[in-house]
MIBADREN-208089 format. One line per 8 residues: number of its first residue (from 1); their letters; for each residue y negated, z negated, x negated of C-alpha. Coordinates in pm, whole numbers, plus 50000, padded with zeros to 5 digits. Example, Ala and Ser with C-alpha at 12.3 -4.5 7.8 and 13.67 -1.06 7.14 Angstrom:
<nodes>
1) AS) 50450 49220 48770  50106 49286 48633;
</nodes>
This chain:
<nodes>
1) XXXXXXXX) 09928 71239 49149  09571 71196 49028  09356 71039 49300  08989 71095 49367  08907 71451 49470  08548 71413 49359  08643 71380 48994  08490 71640 48763;
9) XXXXXXXX) 08710 71911 48621  08711 71758 48270  08815 71413 48393  09078 71566 48620  09224 71775 48340  09225 71476 48106  09407 71267 48364  09674 71530 48426;
17) XXXXXXXX) 09721 71575 48050  09759 71200 47996  10004 71180 48285  10215 71452 48122  10211 71261 47792  10051 71552 47603  09791 71560 47328  09514 71819 47337;
25) XXXXXXXX) 09697 72008 47061  10023 72010 47258  09855 72128 47578  09669 72400 47389  09996 72520 47239  10173 72532 47576  09888 72714 47746  09813 72958 47465;
33) XXXXXXXX) 09456 72827 47440  09253 72677 47156  09228 72303 47094  08850 72346 47078  08857 72501 47426  09060 72212 47573  08823 71962 47414  08518 72142 47554;
41) XXXXXXXX) 08665 72141 47907  08758 71772 47900  08422 71661 47759  08222 71857 48016  08071 72080 47749  08223 72368 47942  08194 72310 48320  08338 72618 48486;
49) XXXXXXXX) 08650 72771 48324  08781 73109 48432  09052 73115 48697  09314 73261 48460  09247 72975 48218  09301 72719 48493  09624 72889 48600  09752 72874 48241;
57) XXXXXXXX) 09664 72505 48224  09833 72432 48557  10149 72608 48440  10144 72427 48106  10101 72092 48286  10377 72171 48534  10142 72131 48833  10228 72261 49177;
65) XXXXXXXX) 10114 72221 49537  09823 71985 49595  09774 71904 49226  09747 72273 49137  09499 72330 49423  09288 72030 49317  09260 72162 48960  09164 72508 49086;
73) XXXXXXXX) 08910 72359 49324  08751 72151 49050  08703 72460 48842  08499 72645 49108  08129 72670 49058  07981 72365 49227  08272 72134 49145  08536 71975 49368;
81) XXXXXXXX) 08481 71930 49738  08723 71805 49999  08742 72158 50139  08887 72272 49811  09213 72090 49874  09235 72049 50249  09482 72268 50441  09311 72568 50594;
89) XXXXXXXX) 09022 72557 50349  08863 72881 50236  09062 73054 49963  08919 73083 49615  08766 73414 49516  09036 73682 49507  09171 73754 49159  09133 74102 49013;
97) XXXXXXXX) 09391 74354 49135  09701 74444 48942  10079 74472 48953  10192 74244 48669  10556 74156 48740  10646 73788 48756  10918 73710 48497  11226 73549 48656;
105) XXXXXXXX) 11238 73274 48390  10965 73089 48199  10860 73217 47860  11005 72981 47598  10782 72914 47301  10559 73195 47176  10241 72984 47198  10119 73107 46861;
113) XXXXXXXX) 10191 73471 46942  10027 73455 47286  09717 73289 47140  09691 73542 46856  09744 73848 47077  09504 73719 47342  09238 73665 47077  09291 74014 46936;
121) XXXXXXXX) 09287 74182 47274  08958 74021 47372  08783 74130 47052  08523 74391 47151  08633 74636 46880  09004 74625 46978  09076 74890 47242  09442 74962 47166;
129) XXXXXXXX) 09679 74683 47065  10049 74762 47011  10312 74490 47001  10594 74613 46777  10934 74474 46689  11305 74536 46719  11480 74563 47053  11529 74227 47222;
137) XXXXXXXX) 11254 74053 47022  11052 73974 47337  10761 74218 47318  10743 74272 47695  10744 73899 47776  10462 73831 47532  10261 74126 47667  10297 74007 48027;
145) XXXXXXXX) 10196 73652 47936  09888 73776 47754  09796 74015 48035  09810 73729 48287  09596 73513 48058  09318 73772 48029  09333 73907 48386  08997 73760 48484;
153) XXXXXXXX) 08827 73958 48204  08907 74288 48375  08731 74336 48706  08954 74632 48793  09274 74448 48710  09570 74461 48477  09835 74725 48548  10188 74739 48411;
161) XXXXXXXX) 10355 75077 48352  10721 75065 48249  10798 75377 48047  11164 75305 47964  11302 75549 48228  11084 75835 48093  11205 76049 47806  10958 76337 47843;
169) XXXXXXXX) 10616 76252 47701  10454 76502 47938  10550 76280 48233  10364 75972 48110  10032 76074 48269  10200 76113 48608  10367 75771 48574  10038 75601 48495;
177) XXXXXXXX) 09861 75785 48776  10129 75682 49024  10098 75315 48917  09719 75322 48962  09738 75512 49289  09556 75814 49146  09641 76139 49327  09526 76453 49141;
185) XXXXXXXX) 09345 76698 49369  09495 77045 49405  09622 77171 49072  09422 76917 48870  09621 76784 48569  09720 76419 48600  09552 76339 48266  09218 76475 48386;
193) XXXXXXXX) 09241 76284 48715  09319 75965 48524  09025 76008 48291  08790 76053 48585  08935 75752 48764  08918 75522 48463  08574 75627 48337  08369 75371 48539;
201) XXXXXXXX) 08629 75094 48542  08701 74785 48333  09078 74779 48330  09377 74668 48120  09671 74905 48100  10001 74753 47982  10227 75037 47863  10580 74906 47808;
209) XXXXXXXX) 10849 75073 47593  10644 75351 47438  10890 75424 47157  11071 75713 47324  10749 75881 47445  10540 75864 47127  10439 76221 47201  10213 76077 47472;
217) XXXXXXXX) 09990 75913 47209  09721 76185 47240  09701 76111 47614  09633 75743 47542  09366 75838 47289  09200 76068 47542  09195 75799 47813  09042 75544 47576;
225) XXXXXXXX) 08777 75795 47475  08696 75872 47838  08671 75512 47960  08465 75256 47757  08595 74975 47981  08964 75055 47928  09192 74856 47700  09558 74935 47635;
233) XXXXXXXX) 09821 74676 47547  10134 74866 47445  10484 74755 47350  10689 74979 47126  10956 74967 46859  10727 75196 46657  10346 75210 46637  10164 75489 46820;
241) XXXXXXXX) 09983 75598 46503  09647 75641 46669  09310 75595 46504  09178 75249 46587  09522 75115 46685  09583 74750 46602  09946 74652 46548  10092 74306 46607;
249) XXXXXXXX) 10455 74270 46491  10630 74019 46719  10843 73794 46497  11177 73630 46581  11170 73285 46738  11112 72988 46509  11445 72872 46362  11576 72547 46215;
257) XXXXXXXX) 11730 72556 45870  12099 72468 45926  12113 72314 45577  11832 72065 45651  11892 71920 45994  11752 71590 46113  11847 71416 46439  11949 71641 46732;
265) XXXXXXXX) 11631 71561 46924  11423 71720 46650  11593 72054 46716  11400 72079 47043  11090 72165 46838  11241 72499 46744  11187 72785 46987  11525 72948 46921;
273) XXXXXXXX) 11709 72627 47007  11492 72569 47315  11585 72915 47445  11955 72870 47370  11966 72534 47548  11768 72654 47851  11986 72963 47902  12307 72769 47833;
281) XXXXXXXX) 12214 72510 48096  12164 72792 48347  12539 72865 48334  12665 72522 48220  12433 72253 48363  12585 71975 48154  12517 72147 47823  12309 71944 47575;
289) XXXXXXXX) 12249 71923 47204  12440 71625 47064  12510 71473 46724  12838 71662 46724  12721 72012 46817  12368 72013 46669  12467 72176 46336  12669 72439 46522;
297) XXXXXXXX) 12388 72523 46764  12144 72552 46475  12384 72778 46284  12438 73000 46592  12063 73050 46634  12028 73118 46263  12313 73372 46262  12145 73546 46556;
305) XXXXXXXX) 11822 73579 46353  11613 73407 46622  11639 73728 46829  11571 73624 47191  11800 73879 47357  12087 73793 47123  12035 73419 47188  12028 73472 47565;
313) XXXXXXXX) 12347 73679 47559  12521 73422 47339  12406 73128 47553  12548 73299 47861  12890 73271 47695  12883 72890 47691  13053 72893 48030  13364 73016 47845;
321) XXXXXXXX) 13315 72934 47476  13232 72594 47322  12974 72614 47045  13224 72610 46759  13436 72882 46913  13123 73091 46965  13019 73047 46602  13362 73164 46482;
329) XXXXXXXX) 13324 73483 46688  12983 73571 46549  13150 73765 46270  13158 74041 46533  12828 73997 46712  12829 74335 46877  13149 74254 47066  13038 73902 47163;
337) XXXXXXXX) 12682 73972 47274  12750 74149 47602  12731 74066 47972  12357 74059 48031  12225 74010 48384  12283 74298 48628  11911 74326 48704  11829 74390 48339;
345) XXXXXXXX) 11784 74748 48220  12110 74895 48089  11973 74894 47735  11942 74513 47746  12283 74422 47892  12448 74424 47551  12304 74394 47202  12482 74718 47114;
353) XXXXXXXX) 12298 74903 47391  11968 74766 47265  12029 74896 46912  12176 75222 47048  11840 75277 47218  11651 75250 46888  11911 75453 46696  11889 75733 46951;
361) XXXXXXXX) 11517 75774 46880  11577 75858 46511  11598 76202 46356  11920 76318 46186  11805 76229 45833  11682 75889 45947  12015 75815 46119  12201 75910 45803;
369) XXXXXXXX) 11979 75686 45589  12010 75398 45838  12390 75414 45813  12379 75431 45434  12160 75122 45419  12449 74938 45584  12615 74927 45241  12367 74661 45128;
377) XXXXXXXX) 12414 74291 45197  12117 74069 45274  11866 74351 45227  11774 74523 44902  11483 74617 44680  11321 74952 44756  11431 75099 44424  11793 75010 44505;
385) XXXXXXXX) 11772 75195 44837  11628 75500 44661  11900 75497 44393  12206 75431 44610  12118 75623 44926  11988 75950 44779  12308 76154 44787  12114 76481 44786;
393) XXXXXXXX) 12006 76732 45046  11802 76493 45261  11433 76424 45293  11272 76175 45058  11432 75830 45089  11092 75661 45076  10977 75857 45381  11299 75769 45563;
401) XXXXXXXX) 11258 75401 45483  10900 75413 45613  11028 75565 45940  11294 75296 45981  11034 75024 45919  10812 75185 46183  11102 75184 46431  11159 74812 46363;
409) XXXXXXXX) 11511 74872 46231  11403 74758 45884  11161 74487 45777  10955 74498 45460  10927 74167 45279  10787 74066 44945  11055 74039 44679  11048 73891 44327;
417) XXXXXXXX) 10745 73998 44127  10573 74125 44441  10807 74425 44466  10887 74549 44819  11219 74421 44953  11389 74566 45261  11581 74354 45510  11768 74404 45838;
425) XXXXXXXX) 11835 74151 46108  12206 74073 46085  12281 74210 46431  12121 74541 46329  12298 74527 45994  12635 74495 46164  12555 74805 46368  12453 74994 46051;
433) XXXXXXXX) 12783 74901 45884  12972 75041 46182  12779 75366 46151  12850 75377 45777  13224 75328 45831  13224 75611 46085  13023 75846 45862  13291 75935 45607;
441) XXXXXXXX) 13052 75831 45328  13146 75463 45305  13372 75485 44999  13121 75690 44801  12833 75460 44900  13024 75146 44800  13105 75300 44463  12738 75391 44407;
449) XXXXXXXX) 12634 75044 44525  12867 74871 44275  12753 75098 43991  12386 75033 44068  12425 74654 44067  12640 74666 43754  12360 74856 43585  12108 74600 43712;
457) XXXXXXXX) 12314 74308 43578  12360 74478 43241  11986 74542 43218  11925 74176 43303  12178 74038 43053  11962 74054 42737  11654 73951 42935  11829 73628 43040;
465) XXXXXXXX) 11808 73517 42679  11441 73593 42620  11090 73515 42736  11142 73683 43076  11455 73496 43174  11294 73307 43465  11176 73629 43630  11516 73793 43583;
473) XXXXXXXX) 11701 73491 43715  11480 73507 44026  11555 73879 44062  11931 73823 44040  11910 73535 44286  11726 73758 44533  12000 74021 44490  12287 73772 44500;
481) XXXXXXXX) 12437 73889 44834  12449 74243 44696  12601 74128 44367  12877 73956 44563  12929 74265 44779  12957 74482 44465  13213 74246 44313  13412 74246 44634;
489) XXXXXXXX) 13425 74626 44656  13529 74637 44288  13855 74462 44379  13968 74784 44545  14226 74988 44347  14083 75165 44046  13746 74988 44045  13813 74663 43857;
497) XXXXXXXX) 13659 74796 43534  13315 74818 43694  13364 74474 43849  13454 74321 43512  13140 74468 43356  12933 74321 43640  13091 73975 43637  13067 73950 43257;
505) XXXXXXXX) 12704 74060 43251  12628 73777 43495  12771 73509 43263  12434 73347 43191  12332 73371 43557  12658 73207 43673  12600 72891 43476  12218 72883 43479;
513) XXXXXXXX) 12234 72870 43860  12533 72634 43871  12786 72890 43993  13030 72874 43702  13329 72814 43932  13249 73124 44134  13205 73329 43818  13548 73223 43689;
521) XXXXXXXX) 13706 73307 44024  13563 73659 44027  13657 73721 43664  14015 73599 43712  14062 73808 44029  13927 74119 43860  14134 74062 43543  14444 74038 43761;
529) XXXXXXXX) 14356 74350 43962  14483 74584 43692  14380 74949 43681  14160 75111 43419  14014 74826 43212  13892 74941 42869  13987 74685 42600  13624 74610 42509;
537) XXXXXXXX) 13546 74542 42879  13855 74325 42920  13783 74132 42600  13428 74051 42714  13553 73943 43057  13816 73713 42904  13550 73560 42679  13312 73505 42972;
545) XXXXXXXX) 13586 73345 43182  13673 73118 42887  13312 73012 42831  13252 72938 43200  13578 72738 43214  13459 72530 42917  13135 72470 43104  13343 72321 43388;
553) XXXXXXXX) 13547 72106 43144  13863 72306 43232  13989 72328 42873  14351 72402 42958  14243 72717 43145  13982 72812 42885  14212 72819 42578  14445 73108 42678;
561) XXXXXXXX) 14148 73310 42805  13964 73268 42473  14277 73342 42270  14330 73662 42468  13970 73767 42404  13997 73691 42030  14313 73900 41999  14147 74201 42164;
569) XXXXXXXX) 13827 74169 41958  14027 74163 41636  14220 74471 41745  13889 74644 41812  13738 74530 41480  13448 74368 41670  13329 74086 41440  13050 73982 41678;
577) XXXXXXXX) 13287 73940 41970  13537 73758 41748  13264 73521 41624  13155 73434 41978  13514 73367 42083  13584 73151 41777  13283 72946 41881  13438 72896 42227;
585) XXXXXXXX) 13775 72797 42079  13596 72549 41852  13430 72390 42156  13765 72356 42332  13911 72182 42028  13607 71954 41989  13605 71844 42353  13974 71761 42324;
593) XXXXXXXX) 13912 71549 42014  14076 71799 41770  13796 71775 41514  13975 71932 41218  14065 72243 41418  13711 72256 41565  13551 72237 41218  13760 72531 41095;
601) XXXXXXXX) 13692 72747 41401  13318 72675 41400  13299 72739 41028  13461 73082 41066  13226 73161 41353  12917 73063 41150  13031 73278 40857  13086 73586 41076;
609) XXXXXXXX) 12748 73541 41248  12563 73499 40917  12734 73811 40779  12643 74019 41087  12287 73886 41111  12338 73770 41471  12072 73499 41502  12158 73411 41859;
617) XXXXXXXX) 12528 73369 41790  12447 73173 41475  12219 72937 41671  12500 72870 41919  12758 72802 41648  12518 72572 41462  12446 72389 41785  12818 72325 41839;
625) XXXXXXXX) 12872 72215 41478  12583 71975 41535  12752 71837 41847  13070 71774 41653  12881 71599 41374  12708 71388 41640  13045 71296 41795  13162 71181 41454;
633) XXXXXXXX) 12852 70965 41408  12715 71190 41129  12362 71173 41264  12170 71313 40967  12396 71620 40947  12384 71662 41323  12003 71653 41326  11978 71915 41051;
641) XXXXXXXX) 12215 72150 41231  12039 72108 41567  11695 72153 41414  11805 72480 41248  11954 72592 41580  11633 72499 41764  11421 72693 41515  11628 73007 41570;
649) XXXXXXXX) 11614 72961 41947  11237 72917 41948  11205 73241 41749  11417 73415 42014  11222 73256 42302  11533 73147 42490  11418 72872 42729  11769 72767 42830;
657) XXXXXXXX) 11898 72738 42473  11580 72554 42370  11645 72305 42651  12000 72254 42522  11876 72186 42167  11610 71943 42290  11875 71756 42488  12103 71730 42186;
665) XXXXXXXX) 11823 71612 41955  11736 71357 42224  12093 71225 42211  12071 71178 41835  11747 70981 41882  11920 70776 42150  12213 70690 41923  11969 70590 41646;
673) XXXXXXXX) 11782 70365 41896  11463 70573 41871  11410 70542 42245  11054 70675 42276  11150 70991 42091  11471 71022 42297  11281 70995 42627  11021 71255 42521;
681) XXXXXXXX) 11289 71505 42416  11499 71453 42729  11199 71480 42961  11102 71815 42808  11464 71926 42836  11479 71831 43207  11157 72022 43276  11288 72339 43110;
689) XXXXXXXX) 11625 72321 43290  11450 72274 43624  11216 72564 43551  11525 72783 43526  11701 72633 43828  11984 72498 43607  12099 72192 43802  12384 72110 43565;
697) XXXXXXXX) 12165 72104 43254  11901 71900 43436  12172 71657 43550  12289 71597 43191  11939 71542 43058  11859 71312 43354  12175 71110 43281  12066 71076 42920;
705) XXXXXXXX) 11731 70940 43039  11932 70688 43241  12120 70575 42930  11787 70540 42744  11657 70312 43021  11983 70111 43014  11964 70055 42638  11601 69944 42675;
713) XXXXXXXX) 11699 69691 42940  11508 69877 43215  11785 69835 43471  11607 69957 43785  11506 70295 43638  11848 70321 43470  12025 70286 43805  11801 70544 43974;
721) XXXXXXXX) 11837 70802 43695  12214 70761 43657  12271 70780 44033  12053 71092 44058  12253 71252 43778  12586 71146 43933  12489 71298 44270  12407 71629 44103;
729) XXXXXXXX) 12733 71637 43907  12933 71564 44222  12752 71840 44411  12828 72083 44128  13188 71972 44081  13128 71886 43713  13401 71624 43656  13318 71540 43296;
737) XXXXXXXX) 12956 71487 43400  13079 71254 43677  13282 71055 43422  12979 71031 43194  12759 70887 43471  13031 70646 43588  13047 70509 43232  12670 70461 43231;
745) XXXXXXXX) 12679 70282 43566  12965 70066 43438  12754 69964 43140  12470 69882 43380  12701 69667 43596  12819 69486 43283  12459 69419 43177  12393 69275 43524;
753) XXXXXXXX) 12704 69051 43492  12890 69236 43771  13216 69245 43575  13457 69349 43852  13232 69638 43955  13204 69746 43592  13584 69745 43555  13628 69962 43864;
761) XXXXXXXX) 13374 70217 43737  13529 70229 43389  13875 70264 43539  13762 70560 43752  13597 70730 43451  13903 70676 43231  14136 70828 43493  13906 71126 43532;
769) XXXXXXXX) 13892 71188 43155  14270 71162 43133  14312 71430 43401  14063 71658 43225  14210 71604 42878  13856 71516 42765  13856 71185 42574  13544 70978 42531;
777) XXXXXXXX) 13345 71113 42232  13377 70894 41927  13001 70854 41899  12993 70678 42240  13289 70451 42175  13109 70170 41989  12846 70121 42261  13110 70160 42531;
785) XXXXXXXX) 13329 69889 42378  13036 69651 42324  12944 69657 42693  13310 69638 42794  13383 69332 42579  13086 69151 42728  13209 69228 43080  13571 69129 43013;
793) XXXXXXXX) 13457 68789 42894  13303 68722 43236  13627 68724 43445  13998 68648 43414  14225 68910 43258  14425 68957 43581  14110 69015 43785  13987 69265 43526;
801) XXXXXXX) 14317 69454 43530  14323 69468 43911  13967 69600 43928  14040 69860 43658  14350 69978 43844  14156 69997 44171  13896 70214 43999;
</nodes>
């Protein structure tokens, strides 16, 4: 307890704050006040704060009893006197009247929202402020907290009117009149009596759950017009659409990113976790966030979208379900999130009831559109909604989308290129999918969905090789959940042809965003699905699967895929397709050390591309011929081939292919000991790969920078670069890349006279190459053997052999 009743308010407040271990910023956040305001009170610049401000500070400081009375007494005009805190002393001035209900539990978080809404509400030009948001987002709790904070500003009080039980807009006036104690005389309409009552008063009216009585909006407008001292704070799932209305969308609670968690204690900073823990401890007092359950708790909150009602319902289940078991059940949120408190309104006892409430307020066309939007995964662009959901006979999709956004069942976000993107909270999305499945339209919608995204991918395919590839890669990344959903629905009988077109069109996207393994999996599943697969579609899919398998160093899987594609292309008389596949087969042969076969296959590919005038295909074939010449140590020929390939690629404006050529020319400079040139080329290559989000390409170029540093004798930078590259290759599952970095680190260990460590690293790399069937390129062998001989000379043969075997 702070002693000394005669202390000024500022000193008293400062002492209580210090005792609570809070900074001014932290206290301001808890109380929903400004830091400047706290500073002014503590310094004495502001001597007499309003009573509501003091009550907020007392609550934020956790004061009760004598301490609370002392702070209130110090705030009275004239300062603290003993009578302010002695039993039986005169009571402070009575607060304004009102009926604001006291919430049964403290409001968790929401400091930013309370501060923002309070500021808005007190602006002279704001007469009507509507808090909007989906059901269960916490609009009522925020409104009550703000109303309590501004109570002293309204001499005639703050009055709460719960409109949830009313479904007839004509009854709203009577409900408000009853709350205010206004009794219409004789046959006087309730609206007229209210206007007369409110005209001379300064009063705050809190109208809760306006969404089902939006027809009462003209009444609210009339009351505001009649009473200059009236302000209305409304909560609604849809705005009232009145002139002069200010809307404040209440967001979900602040969430941690489950992929970037620090120590468990840091989770307490996040509002969603705070709420989960507080409500869990109410039913399971021993519950706490630990090292073991922290990732699970964070994931639960994330899967529940930071929706307060959903988090409270889930936390109540901790009495029965441990965190991991709860997370497993969140695939069916609507079944799990039930059992709300008996004193809650029926609509808030289950998450399904909450969404039912919103769904019931929609018109028939809006309900139909809402269900159709359930076909999308992770939201969608507006144009996708218009294309997929317009089955005919309904009102304009754009108007329907606008209505769903107004009812807080959809959110509008900014997508790639500034285009509008639509999103649903996952709990709402699950409900929409249920409605779609019950509608009888699900099969047709999933077919239209798959066809739309196949068309999008095919439109993107040529763009991924030109000047706009970064923008298109971003667009496909934003649509990735929908692309996956379209591929999944294409596995159904009779739809694999569309799925093969989609998966093949995404070939460049799969590897540019380091998802080659997933691309191969989809292609193989769709190829095996059977059904109507036109030969040209199947040939392209086989070729894409082969190329992506090569990219993963899986040459044994790639060869039969490429041979199958080549056979189909030749049957079709498609020279371009045959040339591309010959190029792939040449790469397989080269990586397996079959140089004679690779030379013949590449040569045939180059001839076909030159004959057809396909500059892009020719650039790729020349690039691969250059790689083979480089592997053979034919540096002058390799440089000429890569420079011709780079020229063609620059003409085409293909950033990814340019990065590949720069990397390869950098390798030639490295082998010729032109280290400055090698570093410049590799650094530009890394920058271009990173611009495109290609982690694998960036990892290779970074590894090459590591080798350049090693050969220069810059061992510290060499270690950092090679380890960075190795970590990326391991994350991506690129085994040949891992072997490459292990060999570089082995050379570094040898240079540092750590012979046993070098042997272990070389042994691991050799075993990995043997499993892959990917021998060390001939061009690297001389340097490799020079470092190895130096290391072997440092220790006994038996020790070397043991370390190699251990590796």
